[in-house]
Biopython code that builds the backbone (N, CA, C, O; Angstrom):
import numpy as np
from Bio.PDB.StructureBuilder import StructureBuilder

atoms = [
    (1, "UNK", "N", (-14.873, 4.280, -2.810)),
    (1, "UNK", "CA", (-15.040, 4.850, -4.127)),
    (1, "UNK", "C", (-16.385, 5.586, -4.232)),
    (1, "UNK", "O", (-16.476, 6.650, -4.845)),
    (2, "UNK", "N", (-17.408, 5.010, -3.635)),
    (2, "UNK", "CA", (-18.731, 5.628, -3.673)),
    (2, "UNK", "C", (-18.728, 6.997, -3.023)),
    (2, "UNK", "O", (-19.326, 7.938, -3.544)),
    (3, "UNK", "N", (-18.044, 7.114, -1.867)),
    (3, "UNK", "CA", (-17.969, 8.398, -1.167)),
    (3, "UNK", "C", (-17.225, 9.442, -2.000)),
    (3, "UNK", "O", (-17.598, 10.615, -1.995)),
    (4, "UNK", "N", (-16.199, 9.034, -2.701)),
    (4, "UNK", "CA", (-15.451, 9.953, -3.553)),
    (4, "UNK", "C", (-16.309, 10.446, -4.705)),
    (4, "UNK", "O", (-16.243, 11.621, -5.067)),
    (5, "UNK", "N", (-17.111, 9.567, -5.283)),
    (5, "UNK", "CA", (-18.009, 9.971, -6.368)),
    (5, "UNK", "C", (-19.083, 10.931, -5.868)),
    (5, "UNK", "O", (-19.460, 11.857, -6.586)),
    (6, "UNK", "N", (-19.578, 10.728, -4.655)),
    (6, "UNK", "CA", (-20.553, 11.659, -4.069)),
    (6, "UNK", "C", (-19.914, 13.035, -3.887)),
    (6, "UNK", "O", (-20.533, 14.060, -4.173)),
    (7, "UNK", "N", (-18.658, 13.046, -3.405)),
    (7, "UNK", "CA", (-17.924, 14.297, -3.235)),
    (7, "UNK", "C", (-17.803, 15.016, -4.570)),
    (7, "UNK", "O", (-18.059, 16.217, -4.656)),
    (8, "UNK", "N", (-17.417, 14.296, -5.602)),
    (8, "UNK", "CA", (-17.245, 14.890, -6.928)),
    (8, "UNK", "C", (-18.553, 15.500, -7.434)),
    (8, "UNK", "O", (-18.554, 16.595, -7.997)),
    (9, "UNK", "N", (-19.646, 14.802, -7.235)),
    (9, "UNK", "CA", (-20.941, 15.324, -7.674)),
    (9, "UNK", "C", (-21.352, 16.565, -6.879)),
    (9, "UNK", "O", (-21.864, 17.526, -7.453)),
    (10, "UNK", "N", (-21.134, 16.549, -5.576)),
    (10, "UNK", "CA", (-21.527, 17.669, -4.717)),
    (10, "UNK", "C", (-20.753, 18.945, -5.054)),
    (10, "UNK", "O", (-21.317, 20.039, -5.016)),
    (11, "UNK", "N", (-19.467, 18.813, -5.383)),
    (11, "UNK", "CA", (-18.612, 19.974, -5.635)),
    (11, "UNK", "C", (-18.241, 20.114, -7.117)),
    (11, "UNK", "O", (-17.205, 20.692, -7.446)),
    (12, "UNK", "N", (-19.068, 19.596, -7.989)),
    (12, "UNK", "CA", (-18.771, 19.582, -9.432)),
    (12, "UNK", "C", (-18.461, 20.968, -9.989)),
    (12, "UNK", "O", (-17.480, 21.130, -10.714)),
    (13, "UNK", "N", (-19.277, 21.970, -9.665)),
    (13, "UNK", "CA", (-19.055, 23.313, -10.208)),
    (13, "UNK", "C", (-17.729, 23.910, -9.747)),
    (13, "UNK", "O", (-17.041, 24.567, -10.529)),
    (14, "UNK", "N", (-17.368, 23.688, -8.497)),
    (14, "UNK", "CA", (-16.103, 24.219, -7.985)),
    (14, "UNK", "C", (-14.936, 23.493, -8.654)),
    (14, "UNK", "O", (-13.962, 24.125, -9.063)),
    (15, "UNK", "N", (-15.034, 22.174, -8.765)),
    (15, "UNK", "CA", (-13.953, 21.383, -9.337)),
    (15, "UNK", "C", (-13.755, 21.637, -10.830)),
    (15, "UNK", "O", (-12.620, 21.721, -11.301)),
    (16, "UNK", "N", (-14.838, 21.757, -11.564)),
    (16, "UNK", "CA", (-14.731, 21.894, -13.021)),
    (16, "UNK", "C", (-14.627, 23.335, -13.501)),
    (16, "UNK", "O", (-13.946, 23.611, -14.489)),
    (17, "UNK", "N", (-15.293, 24.252, -12.816)),
    (17, "UNK", "CA", (-15.356, 25.631, -13.300)),
    (17, "UNK", "C", (-14.683, 26.652, -12.384)),
    (17, "UNK", "O", (-14.570, 27.828, -12.729)),
    (18, "UNK", "N", (-14.245, 26.198, -11.233)),
    (18, "UNK", "CA", (-13.637, 27.111, -10.268)),
    (18, "UNK", "C", (-12.250, 27.559, -10.695)),
    (18, "UNK", "O", (-11.563, 26.879, -11.457)),
    (19, "UNK", "N", (-11.858, 28.711, -10.189)),
    (19, "UNK", "CA", (-10.510, 29.205, -10.489)),
    (19, "UNK", "C", (-9.492, 28.334, -9.756)),
    (19, "UNK", "O", (-9.734, 27.847, -8.652)),
    (20, "UNK", "N", (-8.351, 28.158, -10.409)),
    (20, "UNK", "CA", (-7.274, 27.315, -9.889)),
    (20, "UNK", "C", (-6.219, 28.219, -9.264)),
    (20, "UNK", "O", (-5.680, 29.103, -9.930)),
    (21, "UNK", "N", (-5.927, 27.998, -7.992)),
    (21, "UNK", "CA", (-4.993, 28.853, -7.260)),
    (21, "UNK", "C", (-3.841, 27.995, -6.736)),
    (21, "UNK", "O", (-4.037, 27.156, -5.857)),
    (22, "UNK", "N", (-2.658, 28.206, -7.270)),
    (22, "UNK", "CA", (-1.472, 27.489, -6.789)),
    (22, "UNK", "C", (-1.036, 28.118, -5.470)),
    (22, "UNK", "O", (-0.958, 29.342, -5.361)),
    (23, "UNK", "N", (-0.754, 27.294, -4.478)),
    (23, "UNK", "CA", (-0.358, 27.793, -3.160)),
    (23, "UNK", "C", (1.142, 27.617, -2.959)),
    (23, "UNK", "O", (1.710, 26.587, -3.324)),
    (24, "UNK", "N", (1.778, 28.632, -2.376)),
    (24, "UNK", "CA", (3.204, 28.570, -2.081)),
    (24, "UNK", "C", (3.454, 27.593, -0.935)),
    (24, "UNK", "O", (2.619, 27.422, -0.047)),
    (25, "UNK", "N", (4.637, 26.951, -0.979)),
    (25, "UNK", "CA", (5.037, 26.000, 0.052)),
    (25, "UNK", "C", (6.414, 26.390, 0.572)),
    (25, "UNK", "O", (7.257, 26.887, -0.175)),
    (26, "UNK", "N", (6.628, 26.160, 1.858)),
    (26, "UNK", "CA", (7.939, 26.392, 2.461)),
    (26, "UNK", "C", (8.407, 25.075, 3.083)),
    (26, "UNK", "O", (7.649, 24.406, 3.784)),
    (27, "UNK", "N", (9.652, 24.717, 2.821)),
    (27, "UNK", "CA", (10.215, 23.516, 3.412)),
    (27, "UNK", "C", (9.973, 22.245, 2.629)),
    (27, "UNK", "O", (10.240, 21.154, 3.133)),
    (28, "UNK", "N", (9.475, 22.355, 1.413)),
    (28, "UNK", "CA", (9.231, 21.176, 0.562)),
    (28, "UNK", "C", (10.343, 21.108, -0.485)),
    (28, "UNK", "O", (10.107, 21.325, -1.674)),
    (29, "UNK", "N", (11.555, 20.804, -0.027)),
    (29, "UNK", "CA", (12.736, 20.863, -0.890)),
    (29, "UNK", "C", (12.683, 19.896, -2.063)),
    (29, "UNK", "O", (13.213, 20.198, -3.132)),
    (30, "UNK", "N", (12.054, 18.739, -1.884)),
    (30, "UNK", "CA", (11.991, 17.739, -2.950)),
    (30, "UNK", "C", (10.698, 17.824, -3.766)),
    (30, "UNK", "O", (10.435, 16.958, -4.600)),
    (31, "UNK", "N", (9.894, 18.859, -3.528)),
    (31, "UNK", "CA", (8.633, 19.077, -4.247)),
    (31, "UNK", "C", (7.733, 17.832, -4.204)),
    (31, "UNK", "O", (7.294, 17.333, -5.240)),
    (32, "UNK", "N", (7.473, 17.351, -2.999)),
    (32, "UNK", "CA", (6.640, 16.164, -2.816)),
    (32, "UNK", "C", (5.183, 16.477, -2.470)),
    (32, "UNK", "O", (4.334, 15.586, -2.487)),
    (33, "UNK", "N", (4.894, 17.742, -2.156)),
    (33, "UNK", "CA", (3.540, 18.125, -1.752)),
    (33, "UNK", "C", (2.851, 18.880, -2.887)),
    (33, "UNK", "O", (3.404, 19.820, -3.456)),
    (34, "UNK", "N", (1.651, 18.451, -3.195)),
    (34, "UNK", "CA", (0.790, 19.167, -4.145)),
    (34, "UNK", "C", (-0.144, 20.015, -3.295)),
    (34, "UNK", "O", (-0.811, 19.496, -2.400)),
    (35, "UNK", "N", (-0.199, 21.320, -3.569)),
    (35, "UNK", "CA", (-1.034, 22.227, -2.776)),
    (35, "UNK", "C", (-1.676, 23.265, -3.695)),
    (35, "UNK", "O", (-0.987, 24.065, -4.328)),
    (36, "UNK", "N", (-3.009, 23.237, -3.756)),
    (36, "UNK", "CA", (-3.727, 24.227, -4.546)),
    (36, "UNK", "C", (-5.141, 24.378, -3.999)),
    (36, "UNK", "O", (-5.598, 23.582, -3.179)),
    (37, "UNK", "N", (-5.811, 25.404, -4.466)),
    (37, "UNK", "CA", (-7.206, 25.642, -4.093)),
    (37, "UNK", "C", (-8.025, 25.825, -5.359)),
    (37, "UNK", "O", (-7.509, 26.245, -6.395)),
    (38, "UNK", "N", (-9.300, 25.507, -5.261)),
    (38, "UNK", "CA", (-10.259, 25.782, -6.331)),
    (38, "UNK", "C", (-11.343, 26.648, -5.702)),
    (38, "UNK", "O", (-11.833, 26.336, -4.617)),
    (39, "UNK", "N", (-11.725, 27.737, -6.376)),
    (39, "UNK", "CA", (-12.700, 28.674, -5.811)),
    (39, "UNK", "C", (-13.760, 29.031, -6.849)),
    (39, "UNK", "O", (-13.451, 29.301, -8.009)),
    (40, "UNK", "N", (-15.015, 29.027, -6.407)),
    (40, "UNK", "CA", (-16.116, 29.455, -7.278)),
    (40, "UNK", "C", (-17.315, 29.829, -6.411)),
    (40, "UNK", "O", (-17.729, 29.067, -5.537)),
    (41, "UNK", "N", (-17.862, 31.011, -6.667)),
    (41, "UNK", "CA", (-19.091, 31.498, -6.019)),
    (41, "UNK", "C", (-19.077, 31.300, -4.503)),
    (41, "UNK", "O", (-20.026, 30.754, -3.940)),
    (42, "UNK", "N", (-18.009, 31.742, -3.843)),
    (42, "UNK", "CA", (-17.955, 31.718, -2.392)),
    (42, "UNK", "C", (-17.545, 30.393, -1.777)),
    (42, "UNK", "O", (-17.408, 30.310, -0.557)),
    (43, "UNK", "N", (-17.345, 29.356, -2.575)),
    (43, "UNK", "CA", (-16.885, 28.074, -2.049)),
    (43, "UNK", "C", (-15.429, 27.883, -2.438)),
    (43, "UNK", "O", (-15.050, 28.089, -3.591)),
    (44, "UNK", "N", (-14.612, 27.484, -1.459)),
    (44, "UNK", "CA", (-13.198, 27.240, -1.714)),
    (44, "UNK", "C", (-12.826, 25.860, -1.208)),
    (44, "UNK", "O", (-13.102, 25.511, -0.061)),
    (45, "UNK", "N", (-12.195, 25.078, -2.076)),
    (45, "UNK", "CA", (-11.680, 23.768, -1.714)),
    (45, "UNK", "C", (-10.160, 23.839, -1.660)),
    (45, "UNK", "O", (-9.522, 24.297, -2.608)),
    (46, "UNK", "N", (-9.585, 23.392, -0.568)),
    (46, "UNK", "CA", (-8.142, 23.323, -0.384)),
    (46, "UNK", "C", (-7.718, 21.875, -0.608)),
    (46, "UNK", "O", (-8.231, 20.970, 0.051)),
    (47, "UNK", "N", (-6.786, 21.650, -1.532)),
    (47, "UNK", "CA", (-6.329, 20.301, -1.869)),
    (47, "UNK", "C", (-4.862, 20.164, -1.467)),
    (47, "UNK", "O", (-4.018, 20.962, -1.877)),
    (48, "UNK", "N", (-4.570, 19.145, -0.664)),
    (48, "UNK", "CA", (-3.206, 18.858, -0.220)),
    (48, "UNK", "C", (-2.943, 17.378, -0.474)),
    (48, "UNK", "O", (-3.748, 16.526, -0.098)),
    (49, "UNK", "N", (-1.813, 17.073, -1.114)),
    (49, "UNK", "CA", (-1.504, 15.685, -1.429)),
    (49, "UNK", "C", (-0.008, 15.427, -1.315)),
    (49, "UNK", "O", (0.812, 16.314, -1.547)),
    (50, "UNK", "N", (0.325, 14.200, -0.956)),
    (50, "UNK", "CA", (1.712, 13.769, -0.856)),
    (50, "UNK", "C", (2.026, 12.864, -2.045)),
    (50, "UNK", "O", (1.426, 11.798, -2.188)),
    (51, "UNK", "N", (2.955, 13.280, -2.893)),
    (51, "UNK", "CA", (3.353, 12.471, -4.050)),
    (51, "UNK", "C", (4.195, 11.267, -3.646)),
    (51, "UNK", "O", (4.270, 10.291, -4.392)),
    (52, "UNK", "N", (4.822, 11.319, -2.493)),
    (52, "UNK", "CA", (5.701, 10.244, -2.047)),
    (52, "UNK", "C", (4.854, 9.085, -1.506)),
    (52, "UNK", "O", (4.102, 9.259, -0.547)),
    (53, "UNK", "N", (4.977, 7.923, -2.114)),
    (53, "UNK", "CA", (4.172, 6.769, -1.700)),
    (53, "UNK", "C", (4.832, 5.963, -0.585)),
    (53, "UNK", "O", (4.234, 5.023, -0.062)),
    (54, "UNK", "N", (6.062, 6.326, -0.219)),
    (54, "UNK", "CA", (6.803, 5.559, 0.788)),
    (54, "UNK", "C", (6.985, 6.256, 2.130)),
    (54, "UNK", "O", (7.147, 5.593, 3.155)),
    (55, "UNK", "N", (6.959, 7.598, 2.133)),
    (55, "UNK", "CA", (7.276, 8.337, 3.359)),
    (55, "UNK", "C", (6.350, 9.525, 3.571)),
    (55, "UNK", "O", (5.749, 10.054, 2.635)),
    (56, "UNK", "N", (6.257, 9.925, 4.839)),
    (56, "UNK", "CA", (5.563, 11.172, 5.161)),
    (56, "UNK", "C", (6.341, 12.337, 4.563)),
    (56, "UNK", "O", (7.556, 12.256, 4.383)),
    (57, "UNK", "N", (5.636, 13.410, 4.259)),
    (57, "UNK", "CA", (6.263, 14.632, 3.769)),
    (57, "UNK", "C", (5.694, 15.804, 4.562)),
    (57, "UNK", "O", (4.482, 15.911, 4.754)),
    (58, "UNK", "N", (6.585, 16.678, 5.017)),
    (58, "UNK", "CA", (6.171, 17.825, 5.820)),
    (58, "UNK", "C", (6.561, 19.126, 5.136)),
    (58, "UNK", "O", (7.593, 19.208, 4.469)),
    (59, "UNK", "N", (5.729, 20.137, 5.310)),
    (59, "UNK", "CA", (6.044, 21.485, 4.843)),
    (59, "UNK", "C", (5.000, 22.440, 5.402)),
    (59, "UNK", "O", (4.079, 22.030, 6.109)),
    (60, "UNK", "N", (5.155, 23.706, 5.077)),
    (60, "UNK", "CA", (4.168, 24.714, 5.444)),
    (60, "UNK", "C", (3.568, 25.248, 4.156)),
    (60, "UNK", "O", (4.291, 25.704, 3.270)),
    (61, "UNK", "N", (2.243, 25.192, 4.050)),
    (61, "UNK", "CA", (1.519, 25.665, 2.874)),
    (61, "UNK", "C", (0.927, 27.029, 3.211)),
    (61, "UNK", "O", (0.209, 27.183, 4.198)),
    (62, "UNK", "N", (1.240, 28.008, 2.378)),
    (62, "UNK", "CA", (0.759, 29.360, 2.605)),
    (62, "UNK", "C", (-0.646, 29.517, 2.001)),
    (62, "UNK", "O", (-0.832, 29.369, 0.793)),
    (63, "UNK", "N", (-1.612, 29.815, 2.846)),
    (63, "UNK", "CA", (-2.999, 30.030, 2.426)),
    (63, "UNK", "C", (-3.385, 31.410, 2.960)),
    (63, "UNK", "O", (-3.848, 31.521, 4.095)),
    (64, "UNK", "N", (-3.201, 32.465, 2.155)),
    (64, "UNK", "CA", (-3.310, 33.846, 2.638)),
    (64, "UNK", "C", (-4.561, 34.183, 3.449)),
    (64, "UNK", "O", (-4.472, 34.956, 4.402)),
    (65, "UNK", "N", (-5.702, 33.636, 3.106)),
    (65, "UNK", "CA", (-6.943, 34.007, 3.794)),
    (65, "UNK", "C", (-7.313, 33.055, 4.925)),
    (65, "UNK", "O", (-8.371, 33.215, 5.534)),
    (66, "UNK", "N", (-6.471, 32.072, 5.221)),
    (66, "UNK", "CA", (-6.786, 31.087, 6.248)),
    (66, "UNK", "C", (-6.751, 31.714, 7.634)),
    (66, "UNK", "O", (-5.834, 32.463, 7.972)),
    (67, "UNK", "N", (-7.770, 31.393, 8.430)),
    (67, "UNK", "CA", (-7.843, 31.883, 9.805)),
    (67, "UNK", "C", (-7.343, 30.793, 10.731)),
    (67, "UNK", "O", (-7.496, 29.609, 10.433)),
    (68, "UNK", "N", (-6.749, 31.174, 11.850)),
    (68, "UNK", "CA", (-6.179, 30.184, 12.752)),
    (68, "UNK", "C", (-7.230, 29.313, 13.444)),
    (68, "UNK", "O", (-6.888, 28.275, 14.010)),
    (69, "UNK", "N", (-8.504, 29.719, 13.406)),
    (69, "UNK", "CA", (-9.559, 28.905, 14.005)),
    (69, "UNK", "C", (-10.328, 28.089, 12.949)),
    (69, "UNK", "O", (-11.390, 27.541, 13.243)),
    (70, "UNK", "N", (-9.793, 28.009, 11.732)),
    (70, "UNK", "CA", (-10.439, 27.244, 10.657)),
    (70, "UNK", "C", (-10.483, 25.756, 11.027)),
    (70, "UNK", "O", (-9.459, 25.162, 11.365)),
    (71, "UNK", "N", (-11.663, 25.173, 10.960)),
    (71, "UNK", "CA", (-11.797, 23.741, 11.219)),
    (71, "UNK", "C", (-11.543, 22.999, 9.918)),
    (71, "UNK", "O", (-12.036, 23.389, 8.860)),
    (72, "UNK", "N", (-10.772, 21.932, 10.007)),
    (72, "UNK", "CA", (-10.457, 21.138, 8.829)),
    (72, "UNK", "C", (-11.115, 19.773, 8.937)),
    (72, "UNK", "O", (-10.845, 19.007, 9.862)),
    (73, "UNK", "N", (-11.975, 19.486, 7.986)),
    (73, "UNK", "CA", (-12.613, 18.176, 7.919)),
    (73, "UNK", "C", (-12.399, 17.646, 6.507)),
    (73, "UNK", "O", (-12.875, 18.228, 5.533)),
    (74, "UNK", "N", (-11.677, 16.539, 6.411)),
    (74, "UNK", "CA", (-11.372, 15.963, 5.108)),
    (74, "UNK", "C", (-12.669, 15.514, 4.431)),
    (74, "UNK", "O", (-13.451, 14.767, 5.020)),
    (75, "UNK", "N", (-12.897, 15.967, 3.204)),
    (75, "UNK", "CA", (-14.110, 15.630, 2.478)),
    (75, "UNK", "C", (-13.997, 14.293, 1.764)),
    (75, "UNK", "O", (-14.997, 13.767, 1.274)),
    (76, "UNK", "N", (-12.796, 13.738, 1.700)),
    (76, "UNK", "CA", (-12.589, 12.434, 1.073)),
    (76, "UNK", "C", (-12.538, 11.349, 2.142)),
    (76, "UNK", "O", (-12.196, 11.629, 3.291)),
    (77, "UNK", "N", (-12.873, 10.117, 1.776)),
    (77, "UNK", "CA", (-12.808, 9.030, 2.760)),
    (77, "UNK", "C", (-11.381, 8.820, 3.266)),
    (77, "UNK", "O", (-10.418, 9.016, 2.525)),
    (78, "UNK", "N", (-11.256, 8.425, 4.517)),
    (78, "UNK", "CA", (-9.957, 8.197, 5.126)),
    (78, "UNK", "C", (-9.416, 6.824, 4.724)),
    (78, "UNK", "O", (-10.170, 5.863, 4.574)),
    (79, "UNK", "N", (-8.098, 6.754, 4.554)),
    (79, "UNK", "CA", (-7.436, 5.495, 4.233)),
    (79, "UNK", "C", (-5.989, 5.575, 4.692)),
    (79, "UNK", "O", (-5.460, 6.675, 4.854)),
    (80, "UNK", "N", (-5.351, 4.467, 4.900)),
    (80, "UNK", "CA", (-3.932, 4.434, 5.246)),
    (80, "UNK", "C", (-3.608, 5.146, 6.548)),
    (80, "UNK", "O", (-4.463, 5.319, 7.417)),
    (81, "UNK", "N", (-2.346, 5.555, 6.659)),
    (81, "UNK", "CA", (-1.877, 6.259, 7.849)),
    (81, "UNK", "C", (-2.498, 7.653, 7.929)),
    (81, "UNK", "O", (-2.782, 8.260, 6.896)),
    (82, "UNK", "N", (-2.711, 8.166, 9.140)),
    (82, "UNK", "CA", (-3.267, 9.515, 9.271)),
    (82, "UNK", "C", (-2.212, 10.596, 9.026)),
    (82, "UNK", "O", (-1.023, 10.388, 9.270)),
    (83, "UNK", "N", (-2.659, 11.735, 8.546)),
    (83, "UNK", "CA", (-1.811, 12.914, 8.368)),
    (83, "UNK", "C", (-2.058, 13.867, 9.527)),
    (83, "UNK", "O", (-3.049, 13.740, 10.247)),
    (84, "UNK", "N", (-1.144, 14.830, 9.704)),
    (84, "UNK", "CA", (-1.276, 15.808, 10.781)),
    (84, "UNK", "C", (-1.281, 17.212, 10.195)),
    (84, "UNK", "O", (-0.559, 17.505, 9.242)),
    (85, "UNK", "N", (-2.111, 18.082, 10.782)),
    (85, "UNK", "CA", (-2.247, 19.459, 10.313)),
    (85, "UNK", "C", (-2.232, 20.400, 11.505)),
    (85, "UNK", "O", (-2.786, 20.094, 12.561)),
    (86, "UNK", "N", (-1.597, 21.543, 11.325)),
    (86, "UNK", "CA", (-1.632, 22.594, 12.336)),
    (86, "UNK", "C", (-1.947, 23.895, 11.629)),
    (86, "UNK", "O", (-1.140, 24.400, 10.849)),
    (87, "UNK", "N", (-3.121, 24.434, 11.903)),
    (87, "UNK", "CA", (-3.587, 25.653, 11.254)),
    (87, "UNK", "C", (-3.075, 26.873, 12.004)),
    (87, "UNK", "O", (-3.119, 26.926, 13.233)),
    (88, "UNK", "N", (-2.596, 27.840, 11.257)),
    (88, "UNK", "CA", (-2.211, 29.128, 11.819)),
    (88, "UNK", "C", (-2.699, 30.201, 10.860)),
    (88, "UNK", "O", (-3.137, 29.897, 9.751)),
    (89, "UNK", "N", (-2.624, 31.433, 11.278)),
    (89, "UNK", "CA", (-3.108, 32.520, 10.433)),
    (89, "UNK", "C", (-2.281, 32.577, 9.141)),
    (89, "UNK", "O", (-1.068, 32.787, 9.176)),
    (90, "UNK", "N", (-2.951, 32.388, 8.017)),
    (90, "UNK", "CA", (-2.309, 32.503, 6.714)),
    (90, "UNK", "C", (-1.503, 31.307, 6.260)),
    (90, "UNK", "O", (-0.857, 31.364, 5.214)),
    (91, "UNK", "N", (-1.524, 30.207, 7.032)),
    (91, "UNK", "CA", (-0.730, 29.035, 6.643)),
    (91, "UNK", "C", (-1.245, 27.785, 7.350)),
    (91, "UNK", "O", (-2.007, 27.856, 8.314)),
    (92, "UNK", "N", (-0.805, 26.649, 6.840)),
    (92, "UNK", "CA", (-1.103, 25.376, 7.468)),
    (92, "UNK", "C", (0.160, 24.515, 7.412)),
    (92, "UNK", "O", (0.713, 24.277, 6.338)),
    (93, "UNK", "N", (0.604, 24.056, 8.571)),
    (93, "UNK", "CA", (1.755, 23.148, 8.643)),
    (93, "UNK", "C", (1.213, 21.733, 8.475)),
    (93, "UNK", "O", (0.295, 21.323, 9.184)),
    (94, "UNK", "N", (1.788, 20.992, 7.531)),
    (94, "UNK", "CA", (1.278, 19.660, 7.231)),
    (94, "UNK", "C", (2.378, 18.615, 7.398)),
    (94, "UNK", "O", (3.553, 18.870, 7.134)),
    (95, "UNK", "N", (1.965, 17.449, 7.839)),
    (95, "UNK", "CA", (2.790, 16.252, 7.838)),
    (95, "UNK", "C", (1.904, 15.193, 7.185)),
    (95, "UNK", "O", (1.117, 14.519, 7.850)),
    (96, "UNK", "N", (2.053, 15.065, 5.869)),
    (96, "UNK", "CA", (1.169, 14.205, 5.093)),
    (96, "UNK", "C", (1.683, 12.771, 5.061)),
    (96, "UNK", "O", (2.857, 12.529, 4.780)),
    (97, "UNK", "N", (0.802, 11.831, 5.350)),
    (97, "UNK", "CA", (1.140, 10.412, 5.299)),
    (97, "UNK", "C", (1.397, 10.008, 3.840)),
    (97, "UNK", "O", (0.965, 10.705, 2.922)),
    (98, "UNK", "N", (2.089, 8.897, 3.628)),
    (98, "UNK", "CA", (2.407, 8.465, 2.261)),
    (98, "UNK", "C", (1.166, 8.341, 1.371)),
    (98, "UNK", "O", (0.164, 7.736, 1.752)),
    (99, "UNK", "N", (1.262, 8.928, 0.183)),
    (99, "UNK", "CA", (0.225, 8.840, -0.859)),
    (99, "UNK", "C", (-1.151, 9.321, -0.408)),
    (99, "UNK", "O", (-2.162, 8.880, -0.954)),
    (100, "UNK", "N", (-1.209, 10.207, 0.566)),
    (100, "UNK", "CA", (-2.500, 10.696, 1.052)),
    (100, "UNK", "C", (-2.919, 11.945, 0.306)),
    (100, "UNK", "O", (-2.092, 12.783, -0.055)),
    (101, "UNK", "N", (-4.217, 12.053, 0.081)),
    (101, "UNK", "CA", (-4.835, 13.225, -0.529)),
    (101, "UNK", "C", (-5.928, 13.706, 0.420)),
    (101, "UNK", "O", (-6.744, 12.920, 0.900)),
    (102, "UNK", "N", (-5.928, 15.013, 0.681)),
    (102, "UNK", "CA", (-6.934, 15.613, 1.553)),
    (102, "UNK", "C", (-7.557, 16.792, 0.823)),
    (102, "UNK", "O", (-6.874, 17.568, 0.155)),
    (103, "UNK", "N", (-8.875, 16.906, 0.969)),
    (103, "UNK", "CA", (-9.600, 18.044, 0.406)),
    (103, "UNK", "C", (-10.448, 18.626, 1.523)),
    (103, "UNK", "O", (-11.220, 17.915, 2.167)),
    (104, "UNK", "N", (-10.298, 19.934, 1.748)),
    (104, "UNK", "CA", (-11.047, 20.629, 2.785)),
    (104, "UNK", "C", (-11.815, 21.785, 2.179)),
    (104, "UNK", "O", (-11.317, 22.465, 1.283)),
    (105, "UNK", "N", (-13.029, 22.011, 2.663)),
    (105, "UNK", "CA", (-13.750, 23.238, 2.304)),
    (105, "UNK", "C", (-13.372, 24.266, 3.352)),
    (105, "UNK", "O", (-13.528, 24.023, 4.548)),
    (106, "UNK", "N", (-12.872, 25.419, 2.908)),
    (106, "UNK", "CA", (-12.442, 26.458, 3.843)),
    (106, "UNK", "C", (-13.227, 27.737, 3.607)),
    (106, "UNK", "O", (-13.809, 27.942, 2.541)),
    (107, "UNK", "N", (-13.231, 28.598, 4.628)),
    (107, "UNK", "CA", (-13.937, 29.885, 4.536)),
    (107, "UNK", "C", (-13.116, 30.848, 3.717)),
    (107, "UNK", "O", (-13.525, 31.991, 3.514)),
]
sb = StructureBuilder()
sb.init_structure("model")
sb.init_model(0)
sb.init_chain("A")
sb.init_seg("    ")
for serial, (resi, resn, name, xyz) in enumerate(atoms, 1):
    if name == "N":
        sb.init_residue(resn, " ", resi, " ")
    sb.init_atom(name, np.array(xyz, "f"), 0.0, 1.0, " ", f" {name:<3s}", serial, name[0])
structure = sb.get_structure()
């Protein structure tokens, strides 16, 4: 919890005042993945979450400006089962573990 509060304080301006960008998803037939970005003054946070608390959920999230060499480091503390990500130009293929939330700072 402490690490999450530090994250919130560090990115407060982006989270509270940043523009909200809904990201398109492909292959999420049951609408189990939450995917959006927040952007302010050159900082962009990518948020990916699995609403399903019982099963992994997979889909492709379209992130138009994403580069295939983008490094992803989750800014939130790790918990539960690990999720899998594959970055490609303009998209990220995700296999999100049950009830997992990931936040990444991207270029």
